[in-house]
C-alpha positions as CSV (number, residue, x, y, z in Angstrom):
1,M,-1.0,-9.8,12.1
2,V,0.7,-6.4,12.1
3,N,1.4,-4.5,15.3
4,P,-1.7,-2.6,16.4
5,R,0.4,0.6,16.4
6,A,0.3,0.3,12.6
7,F,-3.5,1.0,12.6
8,L,-2.9,4.1,14.7
9,A,-0.1,5.2,12.4
10,E,-2.4,4.9,9.4
11,A,-5.1,6.9,11.1
12,I,-2.7,9.7,12.1
13,A,-0.9,9.8,8.7
14,T,-4.3,10.0,6.9
15,Y,-5.4,12.7,9.3
16,G,-2.3,14.6,8.4
17,L,-3.1,14.4,4.7
18,V,-6.8,15.2,5.1
19,F,-6.0,18.1,7.4
20,F,-3.2,19.8,5.5
21,G,-4.4,18.9,2.0
22,P,-8.0,20.4,2.3
23,L,-6.6,23.2,4.4
24,S,-4.4,24.2,1.5
25,V,-7.5,24.2,-0.7
26,I,-9.4,26.4,1.8
27,L,-6.5,28.8,2.2
28,A,-5.9,29.0,-1.6
29,V,-9.4,30.1,-2.2
30,S,-9.2,32.6,0.6
31,A,-5.9,34.0,-0.7
32,F,-6.2,33.8,-4.4
33,G,-9.9,33.7,-5.1
34,E,-12.3,31.0,-6.2
35,E,-11.0,30.8,-9.8
36,L,-8.0,28.5,-10.1
37,T,-4.7,30.4,-10.6
38,T,-1.1,29.2,-11.0
39,Q,-0.5,30.3,-7.4
40,S,-3.5,28.4,-6.0
41,V,-2.6,25.2,-7.9
42,L,1.0,25.4,-6.7
43,F,-0.2,26.0,-3.2
44,I,-2.6,23.1,-3.2
45,S,0.0,20.8,-4.8
46,L,2.6,21.7,-2.1
47,G,0.1,21.2,0.6
48,H,-0.7,17.6,-0.5
49,G,2.7,16.6,-1.7
50,G,4.4,18.0,1.5
51,A,1.9,16.3,3.8
52,I,2.4,12.9,2.1
53,A,6.2,13.2,2.0
54,L,6.4,14.0,5.7
55,M,3.9,11.3,6.7
56,V,5.8,8.7,4.8
57,Y,9.0,9.6,6.6
58,A,7.2,9.8,9.9
59,F,5.3,6.5,9.7
60,G,6.7,4.5,6.8
61,H,8.8,2.4,9.2
62,V,5.7,1.7,11.4
63,S,2.9,0.8,9.0
64,G,4.3,1.4,5.5
65,A,2.3,4.7,5.4
66,H,-0.2,3.6,2.9
67,I,-2.5,6.5,3.8
68,N,-4.8,5.4,0.9
69,P,-7.2,2.5,0.3
70,A,-6.1,2.5,-3.3
71,V,-2.6,1.6,-2.0
72,T,-3.7,-0.8,0.6
73,I,-6.0,-2.9,-1.7
74,P,-3.2,-3.6,-4.2
75,M,-0.9,-4.5,-1.3
76,M,-3.6,-7.0,-0.1
77,I,-4.0,-8.5,-3.6
78,T,-0.2,-8.9,-4.0
79,R,0.0,-10.3,-0.4
80,K,2.2,-7.6,1.0
81,I,-0.3,-7.3,3.8
82,G,-2.9,-9.7,5.1
83,I,-6.6,-9.3,4.3
84,V,-7.7,-8.7,7.9
85,D,-4.8,-6.2,8.4
86,G,-5.6,-4.5,5.2
87,I,-9.2,-4.0,6.2
88,G,-8.0,-2.6,9.5
89,Y,-5.7,-0.2,7.6
90,I,-8.6,1.0,5.4
91,I,-10.9,1.5,8.4
92,S,-8.1,3.4,10.2
93,Q,-7.6,5.6,7.1
94,L,-11.3,6.5,6.9
95,I,-11.4,7.3,10.6
96,G,-8.4,9.6,10.3
97,A,-9.9,11.3,7.2
98,V,-13.2,11.9,8.8
99,A,-11.6,13.2,12.0
100,A,-9.4,15.6,10.0
101,A,-12.3,17.0,8.0
102,A,-14.4,17.4,11.2
103,T,-11.5,19.4,12.7
104,L,-11.5,21.7,9.7
105,M,-15.2,22.2,10.1
106,A,-14.7,23.1,13.7
107,I,-11.9,25.5,13.0
108,L,-13.0,27.0,9.7
109,P,-16.7,26.4,9.3
110,E,-17.5,29.2,6.9
111,L,-14.4,29.2,4.8
112,G,-14.4,25.4,4.6
113,A,-18.0,25.2,3.6
114,K,-17.3,27.3,0.5
115,V,-15.2,24.5,-0.9
116,N,-17.0,21.6,0.8
117,F,-14.0,21.2,3.0
118,G,-11.9,20.3,0.0
119,T,-14.1,17.6,-1.5
120,Q,-13.4,17.0,-5.2
121,G,-16.2,18.3,-7.4
122,G,-16.0,15.9,-10.3
123,P,-14.8,16.3,-13.9
124,S,-14.2,20.0,-14.7
125,D,-15.2,22.1,-17.7
126,L,-11.7,21.6,-19.1
127,I,-12.6,18.0,-19.9
128,N,-16.1,18.9,-20.8
129,N,-17.4,17.5,-17.5
130,S,-16.9,14.0,-19.0
131,I,-17.2,11.2,-16.5
132,G,-15.3,8.9,-18.8
133,S,-12.3,11.3,-19.0
134,G,-12.4,11.9,-15.3
135,F,-12.4,8.2,-14.6
136,A,-9.5,7.6,-17.0
137,L,-7.5,10.5,-15.4
138,E,-8.0,9.3,-11.8
139,S,-7.2,5.7,-12.9
140,I,-4.0,6.7,-14.7
141,L,-2.8,9.1,-12.0
142,T,-3.3,6.5,-9.3
143,F,-1.5,3.9,-11.5
144,F,1.6,6.1,-11.5
145,L,1.3,6.8,-7.8
146,V,1.1,3.1,-6.9
147,T,3.9,2.4,-9.4
148,V,6.2,4.8,-7.6
149,I,5.2,3.4,-4.2
150,F,6.0,-0.2,-5.3
151,M,9.3,0.8,-7.0
152,V,10.7,3.0,-4.2
153,A,9.1,1.5,-1.1
154,V,8.5,-2.2,-1.9
155,H,11.2,-3.1,-4.3
156,K,14.2,-4.7,-2.5
157,K,16.7,-2.9,-4.6
158,A,15.2,0.6,-4.2
159,T,17.5,3.4,-3.1
160,P,17.1,3.7,0.6
161,G,15.8,7.0,2.2
162,I,14.1,8.4,-0.9
163,Q,10.6,7.1,-0.3
164,G,9.1,10.3,1.2
165,L,10.7,12.5,-1.5
166,A,9.6,10.3,-4.4
167,I,6.1,9.5,-3.2
168,G,5.5,13.1,-2.1
169,G,6.9,14.4,-5.4
170,M,4.5,12.1,-7.3
171,V,1.6,13.5,-5.3
172,F,2.8,17.0,-6.0
173,L,3.0,16.3,-9.7
174,I,-0.5,14.7,-9.7
175,H,-2.0,17.7,-8.1
176,L,-0.1,20.1,-10.3
177,V,-1.7,18.7,-13.4
178,A,-5.0,17.3,-12.1
179,V,-6.4,19.8,-9.7
180,P,-7.9,21.8,-12.7
181,L,-9.2,18.6,-14.2
182,T,-10.7,16.3,-11.5
183,G,-9.7,17.9,-8.3
184,A,-7.0,15.3,-8.0
185,S,-8.1,12.7,-5.5
186,V,-6.3,9.4,-6.3
187,N,-7.3,8.5,-2.7
188,P,-10.8,7.4,-1.7
189,A,-10.1,8.3,2.0
190,R,-9.0,11.9,1.0
191,T,-12.3,12.3,-0.7
192,F,-14.5,10.4,1.8
193,G,-13.6,12.4,4.9
194,P,-14.5,15.9,3.5
195,A,-17.5,14.4,1.6
196,L,-19.0,13.0,4.8
197,I,-18.5,16.2,6.8
198,S,-19.7,18.5,4.0
199,G,-22.5,16.3,2.7
200,F,-21.3,16.7,-0.9
201,W,-21.5,13.2,-2.5
202,E,-21.7,14.1,-6.2
203,F,-19.4,11.9,-8.3
204,H,-18.2,10.3,-5.1
205,W,-18.2,6.8,-6.6
206,L,-15.7,7.9,-9.2
207,Y,-13.2,8.8,-6.5
208,W,-13.4,5.2,-5.2
209,A,-13.7,3.2,-8.3
210,A,-11.1,4.9,-10.5
211,P,-8.2,5.1,-8.0
212,I,-8.8,1.5,-6.8
213,L,-8.8,0.2,-10.4
214,G,-5.6,2.1,-11.3
215,G,-3.9,1.1,-8.1
216,I,-4.7,-2.6,-8.6
217,I,-3.4,-2.6,-12.2
218,A,-0.2,-0.9,-11.1
219,G,0.2,-3.2,-8.1
220,L,-0.1,-6.4,-10.2
221,I,2.3,-5.2,-12.9
222,M,4.9,-3.8,-10.5
223,N,4.7,-6.9,-8.2
224,Y,4.9,-9.6,-10.8
225,V,7.1,-8.0,-13.3
226,F,9.6,-6.1,-11.1
227,T,9.4,-6.6,-7.3
228,K,9.0,-10.4,-7.2
229,S,12.1,-11.0,-9.4
230,A,14.1,-8.7,-7.1
231,E,12.9,-10.7,-4.0
232,K,14.2,-13.9,-5.7
233,E,17.6,-12.3,-6.4
234,A,18.0,-10.9,-2.9
């Protein structure tokens, strides 16, 4: 069993992501308008990438800073964390996400409601509103997020001290390219909190199924091809 402080760490870290991430969406719309612009995409990408980087540095040594069910589930499958602890992590992440979205509703009820408090809206016109394309994108993006996490935070030979920069950088890149395509979730908790508070559930299943699938595939490949061999050599 992990230290109970790890559950609180996951809740706080996820709160951080779901507060600063959707807040960046709300402020981007307020500052740059409802149409996506280069400035707004950069602003949103920095909001999410920065939040993840800092939360990883703040809580990585306490809980591993999963902040994401699509990270915790591959960790459970590859036995980096126990089943009971993993379920506790996911519950903590969802609680943190809902609390953060509720905070945004209390602080910015009108501005936040315009963008459903940062809830992703499904596949965009750029990909012809295709559910298949949206699913593939969210799966692939999460595959690379979990790949980076395993290789910089789990691998025994990873360069120390770069976890926050590398993982936050990957989240920044994901949002840079995917905000105009799917809204860039790659994290069921990030979508669940704002969805519950806003009541916007359209395409919600996609933001659970696709990231979890992509994360599991990445976790299995990275674990059995790369990290396990490094553990034997260490």
